[in-house]
C-alpha positions, 0 to 999 in steps of 0.5 A, spaced: 455 602 661 453 598 667 455 602 673 455 596 678 458 589 677 454 582 677 451 581 683 453 573 682 460 573 681 462 581 682 465 582 675 465 589 673 463 592 667 470 595 666 473 588 667 468 585 662 470 591 657 477 589 658 477 582 658 471 581 653 469 575 658 463 574 662 464 571 669 457 567 670 451 566 667 448 572 671 453 576 667 449 575 661 443 579 664 447 584 668 451 586 661 446 584 656 445 591 653 453 592 653 453 585 650 448 587 644 452 593 642 458 589 642 455 583 638 452 588 633 458 591 632 462 585 631 457 580 627 452 585 624 447 583 628 446 580 635 442 574 634 445 568 632 444 565 625 447 558 624 449 554 618 444 549 616 447 543 614 446 541 606 441 535 605 444 530 601 439 528 594 436 522 598 434 526 604 431 532 599 427 526 596 425 524 602 423 531 605 419 532 598 415 526 599 414 527 607 411 534 605 406 530 600 404 525 605 403 530 610 398 534 605 395 527 603 394 525 611 391 532 612 386 531 607 384 524 609 383 526 616 378 532 613 375 527 609 374 522 615 378 517 611 381 514 617 384 507 614 388 511 608 390 516 614 393 511 618 397 508 612 399 515 610 401 516 618 405 509 618 409 511 611 411 518 614 414 515 620 417 510 616 421 515 612 422 519 618 426 513 621 430 511 615 431 517 612 433 521 618 429 527 615 424 530 620 419 536 619 416 540 624 409 537 626 403 541 623 398 543 628 
């Protein structure tokens, strides 16, 4: 348990344990070790793993098409088929804009 309090707001470890509340953003650093223990005890882990919204069937189809198009785009660039690559890029952008499905860009 932290003996001293938060240097910013003065909240003590005793107050934190009594109320379960932190006083400011600096408290997260000051009481980090205690927070990790409490979160692990309450939730089984101390890392947030939120729910991912389900995709509707149209979004699933768009996502699959995006994956295929990205693979084809990569191959077109590697083969220096730049006109085809530009067409694929435009199609990818169109799908992302209209289907509201976005995949992380490959590097």
